[in-house]
TORPA-4810 file (N, C-alpha, C, O; in nm, 3 decimals):
<nodes>
NODE_1_6.121_13.711_4.643_6.080_13.828_4.659_6.089_13.861_4.833_6.116_13.973_4.876_T
NODE_2_6.062_13.748_4.915_6.048_13.745_5.064_6.170_13.814_5.095_6.175_13.923_5.150_T
NODE_3_6.278_13.738_5.054_6.434_13.808_5.119_6.474_13.950_5.071_6.545_14.028_5.134_M
NODE_4_6.408_13.973_4.927_6.414_14.108_4.913_6.338_14.225_4.990_6.364_14.345_4.999_L
NODE_5_6.230_14.143_5.046_6.131_14.239_5.110_6.202_14.255_5.251_6.189_14.369_5.294_F
NODE_6_6.266_14.178_5.326_6.324_14.150_5.441_6.438_14.264_5.439_6.446_14.341_5.534_Q
NODE_7_6.520_14.273_5.340_6.612_14.361_5.298_6.569_14.451_5.292_6.647_14.539_5.330_Y
NODE_8_6.411_14.512_5.242_6.395_14.655_5.228_6.348_14.674_5.369_6.353_14.792_5.401_A
NODE_9_6.307_14.598_5.459_6.281_14.623_5.626_6.389_14.660_5.665_6.377_14.744_5.754_M
NODE_10_6.487_14.636_5.641_6.626_14.635_5.727_6.654_14.788_5.691_6.672_14.880_5.771_N
NODE_11_6.652_14.794_5.553_6.679_14.929_5.486_6.592_15.034_5.535_6.658_15.134_5.564_I
NODE_12_6.468_15.049_5.555_6.381_15.122_5.594_6.377_15.144_5.757_6.329_15.249_5.800_A
NODE_13_6.431_15.041_5.847_6.448_15.041_5.948_6.595_15.175_6.011_6.612_15.222_6.124_A
NODE_14_6.657_15.194_5.909_6.755_15.285_5.953_6.721_15.404_5.885_6.809_15.486_5.858_Q
NODE_15_6.558_15.430_5.843_6.479_15.566_5.816_6.520_15.604_5.705_6.535_15.725_5.687_G
NODE_16_6.557_15.484_5.574_6.560_15.536_5.424_6.437_15.512_5.374_6.364_15.428_5.427_L
NODE_17_6.408_15.564_5.294_6.298_15.536_5.176_6.293_15.429_5.082_6.295_15.497_4.980_R
NODE_18_6.288_15.321_5.046_6.285_15.224_4.943_6.174_15.177_4.888_6.069_15.153_4.947_V
NODE_19_6.200_15.161_4.761_6.098_15.128_4.661_6.107_15.014_4.621_6.202_15.027_4.544_V
NODE_20_6.072_14.881_4.613_6.064_14.767_4.599_5.993_14.722_4.472_5.876_14.683_4.470_L
NODE_21_6.084_14.731_4.353_5.978_14.692_4.241_5.965_14.552_4.182_6.043_14.470_4.133_V
NODE_22_5.849_14.557_4.207_5.831_14.345_4.157_5.694_14.345_4.105_5.633_14.452_4.095_C
NODE_23_5.638_14.232_4.071_5.548_14.166_3.969_5.431_14.159_4.099_5.466_14.125_4.212_G
NODE_24_5.310_14.191_4.071_5.244_14.177_4.176_5.197_14.053_4.214_5.181_14.019_4.331_Q
NODE_25_5.169_13.967_4.089_5.100_13.816_4.129_5.215_13.756_4.211_5.189_13.710_4.322_E
NODE_26_5.349_13.752_4.162_5.460_13.695_4.226_5.475_13.728_4.387_5.517_13.647_4.470_K
NODE_27_5.434_13.860_4.412_5.420_13.912_4.588_5.294_13.814_4.668_5.294_13.759_4.778_L
NODE_28_5.189_13.820_4.560_5.086_13.758_4.635_5.097_13.609_4.654_5.030_13.551_4.740_L
NODE_29_5.204_13.530_4.553_5.201_13.392_4.548_5.269_13.377_4.674_5.219_13.296_4.752_Q
NODE_30_5.404_13.457_4.720_5.471_13.428_4.831_5.490_13.558_4.881_5.575_13.639_4.844_A
NODE_31_5.381_13.576_4.992_5.375_13.718_5.088_5.556_13.701_5.157_5.632_13.605_5.159_P
NODE_32_5.567_13.812_5.195_5.673_13.836_5.242_5.704_13.793_5.412_5.807_13.764_5.472_P
NODE_33_5.555_13.807_5.454_5.544_13.761_5.578_5.364_13.745_5.624_5.260_13.788_5.574_G
NODE_34_5.399_13.655_5.750_5.228_13.637_5.784_5.220_13.744_5.881_5.319_13.795_5.933_T
NODE_35_5.091_13.777_5.906_5.054_13.876_6.002_5.123_13.877_6.163_5.158_13.974_6.231_E
NODE_36_5.128_13.736_6.194_5.235_13.729_6.304_5.367_13.812_6.296_5.417_13.900_6.367_E
NODE_37_5.401_13.750_6.183_5.574_13.813_6.164_5.575_13.927_6.167_5.666_13.986_6.225_E
NODE_38_5.477_13.991_6.109_5.490_14.158_6.064_5.446_14.208_6.213_5.504_14.313_6.241_M
NODE_39_5.372_14.168_6.301_5.335_14.222_6.414_5.440_14.297_6.506_5.396_14.370_6.595_T
NODE_40_5.594_14.281_6.487_5.683_14.322_6.590_5.750_14.420_6.488_5.835_14.496_6.534_G
NODE_41_5.724_14.425_6.369_5.766_14.602_6.268_5.687_14.690_6.323_5.567_14.684_6.350_V
NODE_42_5.803_14.814_6.347_5.715_14.942_6.352_5.665_14.950_6.244_5.724_14.897_6.150_A
NODE_43_5.507_15.036_6.214_5.448_15.097_6.151_5.539_15.180_6.030_5.524_15.175_5.908_E
NODE_44_5.628_15.251_6.103_5.678_15.366_6.020_5.776_15.319_5.919_5.814_15.377_5.818_A
NODE_45_5.818_15.176_5.976_5.939_15.116_5.913_5.845_15.073_5.753_5.874_15.101_5.637_V
NODE_46_5.742_15.006_5.802_5.655_14.969_5.677_5.614_15.104_5.571_5.616_15.084_5.450_L
NODE_47_5.582_15.226_5.620_5.532_15.308_5.559_5.665_15.410_5.493_5.655_15.523_5.447_H
NODE_48_5.789_15.323_5.507_5.909_15.380_5.439_5.906_15.315_5.336_5.952_15.378_5.242_R
NODE_49_5.862_15.185_5.304_5.853_15.124_5.204_5.746_15.108_5.093_5.630_15.080_5.124_I
NODE_50_5.786_15.125_4.961_5.689_15.139_4.843_5.691_15.034_4.757_5.790_14.997_4.694_E
NODE_51_5.533_14.964_4.751_5.598_14.843_4.631_5.532_14.913_4.534_5.424_14.971_4.549_L
NODE_52_5.613_14.906_4.413_5.581_14.942_4.296_5.598_14.822_4.187_5.693_14.761_4.138_K
NODE_53_5.423_14.820_4.171_5.385_14.663_4.056_5.402_14.716_3.926_5.352_14.815_3.872_Y
NODE_54_5.514_14.599_3.868_5.518_14.600_3.744_5.487_14.473_3.645_5.512_14.359_3.683_I
NODE_55_5.432_14.496_3.522_5.401_14.375_3.445_5.495_14.354_3.307_5.474_14.281_3.210_T
NODE_56_5.580_14.426_3.327_5.711_14.409_3.189_5.825_14.500_3.205_5.813_14.596_3.281_S
NODE_57_5.919_14.482_3.151_6.041_14.535_3.148_6.036_14.713_3.100_6.117_14.802_3.126_G
NODE_58_5.924_14.716_3.031_5.894_14.856_2.987_5.819_14.936_3.099_5.808_15.058_3.092_D
NODE_59_5.772_14.870_3.196_5.699_14.960_3.324_5.828_15.000_3.371_5.867_15.117_3.365_D
NODE_60_5.905_14.888_3.425_6.034_14.934_3.497_6.115_15.061_3.434_6.145_15.156_3.506_L
NODE_61_6.149_15.056_3.299_6.210_15.156_3.264_6.135_15.279_3.249_6.189_15.390_3.251_I
NODE_62_5.992_15.258_3.230_5.912_15.381_3.233_5.917_15.476_3.373_5.910_15.599_3.380_S
NODE_63_5.933_15.373_3.484_5.885_15.406_3.619_6.026_15.478_3.632_6.010_15.593_3.674_Y
NODE_64_6.184_15.438_3.605_6.290_15.505_3.595_6.312_15.612_3.537_6.363_15.702_3.603_L
NODE_65_6.280_15.635_3.395_6.267_15.731_3.343_6.196_15.861_3.410_6.234_15.972_3.373_A
NODE_66_6.105_15.850_3.498_5.982_15.930_3.549_6.017_15.981_3.672_5.961_16.077_3.725_R
NODE_67_6.144_15.895_3.735_6.141_15.893_3.882_6.202_16.068_3.929_6.197_16.113_4.044_I
NODE_68_6.243_16.123_3.838_6.254_16.292_3.872_6.157_16.343_3.891_6.166_16.432_3.975_H
NODE_69_6.034_16.324_3.837_5.894_16.377_3.832_5.819_16.348_4.013_5.729_16.416_4.060_E
NODE_70_5.866_16.270_4.061_5.844_16.208_4.179_5.838_16.327_4.282_5.945_16.388_4.281_L
NODE_71_5.740_16.384_4.376_5.782_16.482_4.478_5.907_16.449_4.605_5.907_16.350_4.678_A
NODE_72_6.002_16.555_4.604_6.106_16.485_4.676_6.045_16.366_4.801_6.064_16.244_4.811_E
NODE_73_5.986_16.438_4.865_5.938_16.368_4.972_5.906_16.206_4.966_5.898_16.124_5.058_A
NODE_74_5.888_16.190_4.805_5.855_16.064_4.753_5.966_15.984_4.738_5.978_15.866_4.772_K
NODE_75_6.047_16.058_4.686_6.181_15.992_4.605_6.268_15.888_4.739_6.286_15.907_4.859_R
NODE_76_6.305_15.780_4.649_6.368_15.661_4.704_6.499_15.670_4.746_6.575_15.725_4.666_P
NODE_77_6.554_15.623_4.870_6.688_15.625_4.882_6.744_15.507_4.826_6.866_15.502_4.808_S
NODE_78_6.674_15.414_4.797_6.702_15.241_4.776_6.617_15.222_4.685_6.499_15.255_4.701_V
NODE_79_6.667_15.160_4.563_6.556_15.105_4.467_6.576_14.977_4.452_6.679_14.960_4.387_I
NODE_80_6.515_14.860_4.490_6.529_14.735_4.492_6.447_14.659_4.370_6.324_14.671_4.376_L
NODE_81_6.499_14.586_4.264_6.430_14.528_4.193_6.431_14.384_4.165_6.521_14.317_4.115_V
NODE_82_6.319_14.348_4.205_6.289_14.179_4.217_6.326_14.103_4.070_6.278_14.141_3.963_D
NODE_83_6.409_14.001_4.083_6.431_13.915_3.972_6.442_14.002_3.827_6.384_13.971_3.723_D
NODE_84_6.517_14.100_3.844_6.554_14.188_3.723_6.585_14.108_3.588_6.542_14.163_3.487_L
NODE_85_6.640_14.008_3.572_6.651_13.955_3.444_6.522_13.893_3.391_6.521_13.888_3.268_P
NODE_86_6.424_13.848_3.445_6.307_13.767_3.423_6.207_13.873_3.341_6.122_13.839_3.259_S
NODE_87_6.235_14.009_3.383_6.141_14.120_3.306_6.198_14.140_3.152_6.121_14.200_3.076_W
NODE_88_6.313_14.101_3.104_6.381_14.124_3.011_6.447_13.950_2.940_6.559_13.932_2.891_F
NODE_89_6.348_13.855_2.957_6.378_13.761_2.934_6.464_13.690_2.837_6.550_13.609_2.871_Q
NODE_90_6.432_13.731_2.694_6.549_13.733_2.565_6.559_13.810_2.521_6.561_13.799_2.399_N
NODE_91_6.572_13.956_2.581_6.638_14.066_2.528_6.750_14.125_2.611_6.730_14.197_2.709_D
NODE_92_6.862_14.092_2.568_6.991_14.119_2.653_7.009_14.274_2.618_7.088_14.338_2.687_K
NODE_93_6.942_14.336_2.517_7.022_14.487_2.512_6.882_14.562_2.586_6.893_14.675_2.634_H
NODE_94_6.788_14.508_2.588_6.692_14.597_2.733_6.712_14.576_2.807_6.691_14.667_2.886_E
NODE_95_6.775_14.441_2.876_6.834_14.421_3.016_6.952_14.552_3.026_6.940_14.638_3.114_L
NODE_96_7.041_14.553_2.946_7.139_14.649_2.919_7.096_14.797_2.941_7.149_14.878_3.017_A
NODE_97_6.999_14.812_2.867_6.934_14.958_2.884_6.859_14.949_3.035_6.879_15.050_3.103_R
NODE_98_6.807_14.882_3.075_6.728_14.916_3.205_6.848_14.887_3.303_6.832_14.969_3.394_A
NODE_99_6.932_14.831_3.324_7.095_14.848_3.405_7.116_14.947_3.394_7.119_15.008_3.501_L
NODE_100_7.140_15.017_3.286_7.195_15.157_3.279_7.131_15.251_3.311_7.192_15.347_3.358_S
NODE_101_6.989_15.258_3.297_6.886_15.362_3.340_6.900_15.390_3.492_6.917_15.499_3.546_L
NODE_102_6.887_15.236_3.564_6.870_15.212_3.689_7.016_15.264_3.767_7.014_15.308_3.882_L
NODE_103_7.120_15.253_3.699_7.238_15.323_3.769_7.251_15.469_3.753_7.291_15.540_3.846_S
NODE_104_7.216_15.520_3.626_7.197_15.664_3.664_7.086_15.734_3.736_7.086_15.842_3.795_T
NODE_105_6.972_15.627_3.713_6.877_15.700_3.813_6.936_15.687_3.977_6.900_15.771_4.059_T
NODE_106_7.018_15.585_4.012_7.059_15.579_4.126_7.167_15.677_4.162_7.172_15.733_4.271_V
NODE_107_7.269_15.697_4.044_7.325_15.834_4.074_7.322_15.936_4.099_7.393_16.009_4.168_R
NODE_108_7.193_15.953_4.012_7.124_16.117_4.017_7.055_16.133_4.158_7.068_16.238_4.220_W
NODE_109_6.981_16.028_4.208_6.921_16.029_4.308_7.025_16.025_4.461_6.990_16.081_4.564_L
NODE_110_7.114_15.972_4.452_7.220_15.974_4.556_7.333_16.126_4.563_7.403_16.153_4.660_S
NODE_111_7.324_16.205_4.437_7.406_16.282_4.455_7.296_16.438_4.462_7.341_16.538_4.518_T
NODE_112_7.179_16.440_4.409_7.065_16.518_4.397_6.989_16.538_4.596_6.969_16.629_4.677_T
NODE_113_6.974_16.389_4.589_6.927_16.380_4.747_7.013_16.299_4.804_6.997_16.177_4.799_Y
NODE_114_7.108_16.352_4.861_7.191_16.230_4.966_7.084_16.180_5.077_6.998_16.257_5.121_P
NODE_115_7.095_16.058_5.115_7.045_15.999_5.204_7.049_16.113_5.341_7.141_16.195_5.342_P
NODE_116_6.948_16.114_5.451_6.981_16.204_5.515_7.038_16.123_5.668_7.117_16.162_5.754_S
NODE_117_6.966_16.007_5.657_6.981_15.893_5.751_7.134_15.854_5.790_7.156_15.761_5.868_A
</nodes>
């Protein structure tokens, strides 16, 4: 989660909106950085990162299926999913479904709303 958040900050520093999908408990157990480490990070960069907390694979699928309902200004350029297989531990079909939906969502976002940065 920490490395993925660092990657999200790098992308956001390029002016792109990022959604980091993760479990809240996992993020709280291993925060992405201390206050001192975040001091040098521009506030604008952090504002371009949205944390989307999920508790199950169904939450992820629901979020992806409804992303088109977000206001254009809230739509991400990049979607990062922390530990994707763990949300579908014993269900390979649901994992495949989530991967397909994620691919379709990213393709739709990139063709409908190409990044401006």
